Every structure is written in C-alpha cells, then in structure tokens.
C-alpha positions as a LaTeX table, in Angstrom:
\begin{tabular}{lrrr}
\hline
Residue & $x$ (\AA) & $y$ (\AA) & $z$ (\AA) \\
\hline
Met1 & 6.36 & 48.64 & $-1.12$ \\
Gln2 & 7.71 & 47.31 & 2.18 \\
His3 & 4.31 & 48.01 & 3.76 \\
Trp4 & 2.52 & 45.73 & 1.29 \\
Lys5 & 5.08 & 42.96 & 1.77 \\
Arg6 & 4.52 & 43.06 & 5.52 \\
Tyr7 & 0.76 & 43.06 & 5.01 \\
Ala8 & 0.90 & 40.05 & 2.65 \\
Met9 & 3.10 & 38.13 & 5.11 \\
Phe10 & 0.66 & 38.90 & 7.92 \\
Val11 & $-2.30$ & 37.63 & 5.88 \\
Ala12 & $-0.44$ & 34.44 & 4.96 \\
Gln13 & 0.50 & 33.75 & 8.57 \\
Ala14 & $-3.05$ & 34.39 & 9.74 \\
Gly15 & $-4.37$ & 32.00 & 7.10 \\
Cys16 & $-2.01$ & 29.26 & 8.25 \\
Ile17 & $-3.13$ & 29.72 & 11.86 \\
Val18 & $-6.80$ & 29.47 & 10.87 \\
Leu19 & $-6.16$ & 26.29 & 8.87 \\
Phe20 & $-4.24$ & 24.79 & 11.77 \\
Phe21 & $-7.04$ & 25.38 & 14.29 \\
Asn22 & $-9.66$ & 24.11 & 11.84 \\
Ala23 & $-7.70$ & 20.86 & 11.49 \\
Cys24 & $-7.32$ & 20.52 & 15.26 \\
Asn25 & $-11.06$ & 21.04 & 15.73 \\
Gly26 & $-11.86$ & 18.17 & 13.38 \\
Arg27 & $-13.14$ & 20.34 & 10.53 \\
Ser28 & $-10.93$ & 18.56 & 7.96 \\
Gly29 & $-9.66$ & 15.04 & 7.38 \\
Asn30 & $-11.32$ & 11.64 & 7.72 \\
Val31 & $-11.92$ & 9.54 & 10.82 \\
Ile32 & $-10.65$ & 5.94 & 10.68 \\
Thr33 & $-13.60$ & 3.59 & 11.05 \\
Thr34 & $-12.72$ & 0.39 & 9.14 \\
Gly35 & $-9.70$ & $-1.74$ & 8.39 \\
Thr36 & $-8.53$ & $-5.19$ & 7.39 \\
Pro37 & $-7.63$ & $-7.80$ & 10.05 \\
Val38 & $-3.88$ & $-8.49$ & 10.07 \\
Pro39 & $-2.98$ & $-12.18$ & 9.59 \\
Gly40 & $-1.25$ & $-13.37$ & 12.75 \\
Gly41 & $-2.14$ & $-10.24$ & 14.67 \\
Ile42 & $-1.71$ & $-10.76$ & 18.41 \\
Gly43 & $-2.17$ & $-8.62$ & 21.49 \\
Pro44 & $-4.83$ & $-7.48$ & 23.93 \\
Glu45 & $-6.61$ & $-5.50$ & 21.20 \\
Pro46 & $-7.70$ & $-6.21$ & 17.59 \\
Val47 & $-4.97$ & $-5.58$ & 15.01 \\
Leu48 & $-6.13$ & $-4.00$ & 11.74 \\
Ser49 & $-4.42$ & $-2.56$ & 8.66 \\
Ile50 & $-5.50$ & 0.84 & 7.44 \\
Glu51 & $-6.93$ & 0.60 & 3.92 \\
Gln52 & $-4.08$ & 1.76 & 1.65 \\
Gly53 & $-4.82$ & $-0.17$ & $-1.52$ \\
Phe54 & $-2.59$ & $-3.20$ & $-0.88$ \\
Thr55 & $-3.78$ & $-6.80$ & $-1.14$ \\
Glu56 & $-3.02$ & $-9.19$ & 1.70 \\
Lys57 & $-0.52$ & $-11.01$ & $-0.54$ \\
Gln58 & 1.31 & $-7.77$ & $-1.36$ \\
Gln59 & 1.42 & $-6.87$ & 2.30 \\
Gln60 & 2.76 & $-10.26$ & 3.39 \\
Glu61 & 5.37 & $-10.25$ & 0.62 \\
Phe62 & 6.59 & $-6.84$ & 1.77 \\
Trp63 & 6.80 & $-7.97$ & 5.38 \\
Phe64 & 8.36 & $-11.42$ & 4.94 \\
Thr65 & 10.35 & $-11.67$ & 1.70 \\
Thr66 & 14.07 & $-11.88$ & 2.47 \\
Gln67 & 16.28 & $-9.09$ & 1.14 \\
Gly68 & 19.61 & $-10.69$ & 1.98 \\
Thr69 & 20.43 & $-9.27$ & 5.41 \\
Glu70 & 22.08 & $-11.65$ & 7.92 \\
Phe71 & 22.13 & $-10.84$ & 11.64 \\
Ile72 & 22.10 & $-14.17$ & 13.47 \\
Pro73 & 21.90 & $-17.85$ & 12.44 \\
Tyr74 & 18.22 & $-18.66$ & 12.24 \\
Asn75 & 18.24 & $-21.66$ & 14.56 \\
Trp76 & 20.08 & $-19.55$ & 17.13 \\
Leu77 & 17.30 & $-16.95$ & 17.01 \\
Leu78 & 14.62 & $-19.57$ & 17.58 \\
Ala79 & 16.43 & $-20.88$ & 20.68 \\
Leu80 & 18.09 & $-17.72$ & 22.03 \\
Glu81 & 17.08 & $-16.60$ & 25.51 \\
Gln82 & 17.35 & $-13.07$ & 26.86 \\
Ala83 & 20.51 & $-12.02$ & 28.67 \\
Asn84 & 18.80 & $-11.59$ & 32.04 \\
Ser85 & 16.14 & $-14.32$ & 31.97 \\
Thr86 & 15.18 & $-17.68$ & 30.50 \\
Asp87 & 12.46 & $-16.08$ & 28.35 \\
Leu88 & 13.05 & $-16.30$ & 24.62 \\
Phe89 & 14.64 & $-13.27$ & 23.00 \\
Arg90 & 11.79 & $-13.28$ & 20.47 \\
Ser91 & 9.06 & $-13.48$ & 23.13 \\
Thr92 & 6.07 & $-11.21$ & 22.60 \\
Asp93 & 6.83 & $-9.09$ & 25.67 \\
Asn94 & 10.42 & $-8.53$ & 24.54 \\
Ile95 & 9.34 & $-7.64$ & 21.01 \\
Tyr96 & 6.96 & $-5.05$ & 22.43 \\
Arg97 & 9.78 & $-3.68$ & 24.61 \\
Leu98 & 12.07 & $-3.35$ & 21.59 \\
Gly99 & 9.32 & $-1.49$ & 19.72 \\
Tyr100 & 8.75 & $-4.03$ & 16.93 \\
Ile101 & 5.33 & $-5.44$ & 16.00 \\
Pro102 & 4.76 & $-9.02$ & 17.24 \\
Leu103 & 2.84 & $-11.42$ & 15.04 \\
Gly104 & 1.74 & $-15.03$ & 15.32 \\
Pro105 & 2.42 & $-17.85$ & 12.83 \\
Thr106 & 0.95 & $-17.59$ & 9.34 \\
Glu107 & 1.58 & $-19.16$ & 5.93 \\
Trp108 & 4.13 & $-16.43$ & 5.13 \\
Asn109 & 5.54 & $-16.41$ & 8.67 \\
Pro110 & 5.41 & $-19.99$ & 9.99 \\
Asp111 & 7.62 & $-19.34$ & 13.04 \\
Gly112 & 5.68 & $-16.29$ & 14.17 \\
Leu113 & 8.47 & $-13.72$ & 13.76 \\
Pro114 & 7.80 & $-10.02$ & 14.38 \\
Leu115 & 6.79 & $-7.91$ & 11.41 \\
Gly116 & 9.84 & $-7.33$ & 9.19 \\
Trp117 & 11.96 & $-10.11$ & 10.72 \\
Val118 & 12.61 & $-12.78$ & 8.13 \\
Lys119 & 14.30 & $-16.11$ & 7.47 \\
Gly120 & 16.71 & $-16.14$ & 4.55 \\
Thr121 & 19.10 & $-18.73$ & 3.14 \\
Asn122 & 22.63 & $-17.75$ & 2.17 \\
Pro123 & 23.01 & $-18.81$ & $-1.50$ \\
Val124 & 26.67 & $-19.80$ & $-0.97$ \\
Thr125 & 26.72 & $-21.53$ & 2.42 \\
Lys126 & 23.06 & $-22.67$ & 2.26 \\
Arg127 & 22.77 & $-21.69$ & 5.92 \\
Asp128 & 19.58 & $-20.04$ & 7.22 \\
Trp129 & 19.85 & $-16.61$ & 8.81 \\
Met130 & 17.53 & $-14.14$ & 10.48 \\
Gly131 & 17.49 & $-10.73$ & 8.80 \\
Phe132 & 15.33 & $-7.66$ & 8.37 \\
Thr133 & 13.15 & $-6.51$ & 5.50 \\
Cys134 & 12.39 & $-2.85$ & 4.73 \\
Ala135 & 9.08 & $-3.35$ & 6.54 \\
Ala136 & 10.85 & $-3.59$ & 9.91 \\
Cys137 & 11.75 & 0.11 & 9.70 \\
His138 & 9.01 & 1.37 & 7.40 \\
Thr139 & 5.82 & 0.06 & 8.97 \\
Gly140 & 4.16 & 2.10 & 11.69 \\
Thr141 & 1.63 & 1.26 & 14.36 \\
Phe142 & $-0.61$ & 3.15 & 16.76 \\
Thr143 & $-3.55$ & 2.35 & 19.03 \\
Tyr144 & $-6.82$ & 4.23 & 18.68 \\
Glu145 & $-10.02$ & 3.53 & 20.63 \\
Gly146 & $-9.03$ & $-0.01$ & 21.57 \\
Thr147 & $-7.68$ & $-1.08$ & 18.16 \\
Arg148 & $-4.08$ & $-1.37$ & 17.03 \\
Trp149 & $-3.61$ & $-0.04$ & 13.50 \\
Ile150 & $-0.82$ & $-0.93$ & 11.06 \\
Val151 & 0.33 & 1.76 & 8.61 \\
Glu152 & 2.36 & 0.75 & 5.56 \\
Gly153 & 5.20 & 3.22 & 5.00 \\
Gly154 & 4.83 & 4.71 & 8.47 \\
Pro155 & 7.89 & 5.21 & 10.71 \\
Thr156 & 8.75 & 2.34 & 13.00 \\
Met157 & 8.58 & 2.71 & 16.76 \\
Ala158 & 11.43 & 0.20 & 17.15 \\
Asp159 & 14.74 & 0.91 & 18.89 \\
Phe160 & 17.30 & $-0.75$ & 16.62 \\
Gly161 & 20.17 & 0.24 & 18.90 \\
Met162 & 18.51 & $-1.53$ & 21.84 \\
Tyr163 & 17.91 & $-4.57$ & 19.64 \\
Ile164 & 21.61 & $-4.81$ & 18.74 \\
Thr165 & 22.77 & $-4.19$ & 22.32 \\
Asp166 & 20.39 & $-6.77$ & 23.79 \\
Leu167 & 21.15 & $-9.32$ & 21.07 \\
Ile168 & 24.89 & $-9.05$ & 21.72 \\
Ala169 & 24.33 & $-9.34$ & 25.48 \\
Ala170 & 22.20 & $-12.45$ & 25.00 \\
Met171 & 24.72 & $-14.02$ & 22.62 \\
Tyr172 & 27.63 & $-13.25$ & 24.94 \\
Arg173 & 25.82 & $-14.71$ & 27.94 \\
His174 & 25.17 & $-18.01$ & 26.17 \\
Leu175 & 28.41 & $-18.36$ & 24.22 \\
His176 & 30.75 & $-17.45$ & 27.06 \\
Arg177 & 29.51 & $-20.02$ & 29.57 \\
Arg178 & 32.15 & $-22.72$ & 29.99 \\
His179 & 30.94 & $-24.62$ & 33.04 \\
Gln180 & 27.15 & $-24.45$ & 32.67 \\
Val181 & 24.61 & $-25.88$ & 30.27 \\
Cys182 & 24.29 & $-23.39$ & 27.43 \\
Pro183 & 20.62 & $-22.36$ & 27.06 \\
Leu184 & 21.00 & $-22.52$ & 23.29 \\
Arg185 & 21.79 & $-26.23$ & 23.53 \\
Arg186 & 19.06 & $-26.79$ & 26.12 \\
Arg187 & 16.52 & $-25.27$ & 23.73 \\
Ser188 & 17.79 & $-27.09$ & 20.64 \\
Pro189 & 19.92 & $-30.26$ & 20.60 \\
Arg190 & 20.99 & $-29.36$ & 17.04 \\
Leu191 & 23.15 & $-26.61$ & 18.53 \\
Glu192 & 25.40 & $-29.07$ & 20.41 \\
Pro193 & 28.99 & $-27.79$ & 19.89 \\
Arg194 & 31.33 & $-29.76$ & 17.67 \\
Arg195 & 34.62 & $-28.33$ & 18.87 \\
Gly196 & 33.76 & $-26.88$ & 22.25 \\
Pro197 & 32.32 & $-23.47$ & 23.14 \\
Ala198 & 33.50 & $-20.38$ & 21.33 \\
Arg199 & 35.95 & $-18.44$ & 23.49 \\
Leu200 & 34.87 & $-14.86$ & 23.09 \\
Thr201 & 35.93 & $-11.77$ & 24.97 \\
Pro202 & 33.62 & $-8.79$ & 25.53 \\
Ser203 & 35.47 & $-6.89$ & 22.80 \\
Asp204 & 34.65 & $-9.65$ & 20.31 \\
Thr205 & 30.90 & $-9.49$ & 20.79 \\
His206 & 30.34 & $-6.22$ & 18.93 \\
Gly207 & 30.55 & $-8.10$ & 15.64 \\
Leu208 & 29.20 & $-11.56$ & 16.39 \\
Tyr209 & 26.65 & $-11.34$ & 13.61 \\
Gln210 & 29.40 & $-10.37$ & 11.16 \\
His211 & 31.69 & $-13.35$ & 11.86 \\
Pro212 & 30.22 & $-16.63$ & 10.60 \\
Asp213 & 33.68 & $-18.21$ & 11.11 \\
Arg214 & 33.18 & $-17.82$ & 14.86 \\
Ala215 & 29.67 & $-19.18$ & 14.59 \\
Gln216 & 31.09 & $-22.35$ & 13.00 \\
Gln217 & 32.80 & $-23.14$ & 16.31 \\
Leu218 & 29.41 & $-24.12$ & 17.71 \\
\hline
\end{tabular}
C-alpha cells in the first residue's frame, strides 16, 4: 500500500513540474497586446489599462472617490515641499520614488493627484483633506515592451512607510521654522499663520496628521 502511495505522489509531482515548464515556455496563457489608454496617464511610456471589464467611469470612481481617510489638510498637500528640496512633495519624480502611480489632471482628478490619492471634505468641520482610496494599495503596475500597464486589484508597488516618514519630515521642516519664510506660505498665501507658527518638537511629529487642533494654529 505504501508503495502505491509513493508512486502516486511521484506522478503528481512530475505532472506539476511538466505544467510549470510548459507555462514558462509560453505554451499556456495569453500575451497582452491591447489595452485602454489611462486618462491623465503620464510618463516616458504610454500608460494603458489591461482589459478587465471595467468602464472608464467605474475605474475613475474607484480611484478618486473619497472613503473618509484624512492624512493632511488638502491645501497643505498642494503647497508642501519635500524635506530636502524645494520640489513639491507631490512632484512626479517623488511619486515614482514612493512607488505610487502619478497621473495628470482629469475631470475626476482636477489637481493631478497620484492614483488613489483623493480630496475629501470632513462633514463636520467642512475642511478639505487629502486621503487614500482602496485603489492606492490595490492597483498594480508593470512595464512591458515599452508600455506601462495598470492592473485593477493588483498589489501596489508603493512604500507606505516611506510615504509617512517623508511626509512627517516635510511637515516638520516647514512647521518648525521660526526665523525663515515657511515654504508652505510662500507657495500659498492662504496658509499665512493666524497665531504664529506651531511649536512642535520632533516627538510631536509622529501624529501630525491625527491632530487637527495643532493644524488650526496655522
């Protein structure tokens, strides 16, 4: 009896190996040849969506409909510079570095936010915030033969930990300056402080996006 069990296991393993090598040799599966241009797609190569049965409206709704998350006041995001340069935090090069998918302005995304970054309005305070949609973490991308492809439901290539670390560093750099022109105010006069700059210590910055009371000091 044991002999037949070992024989059956050997046959099953051999079958799996044959199937694996057939797949690697291109004997199964389909080759991607066509796709739909992505609205707002930017970059050195064409940006296309793999055909997955979604309409453009469904796709844009998934990418840019707020789901209630609040990370940073929206006007801060638009004006925020990186911690180590005067380039915008949301610049295309920085978005690529963080692993998110940069996009240009469209009807659904008028400020040209990366895929899955969204503007939402707090229903109580009526203040606009930048947040994430599910698409930020559940939309994949890869480049094949000179074309960048977008895959709905694919795993993101983004580094969320780096995003948080860099965002805090940029916020701390701009909020902690007491004797220089704050880049946030240089970028947007609407951010002129009402009661002086917020006095934050490095230990405070880990929760900047969770403390709107501190944000009100600007």
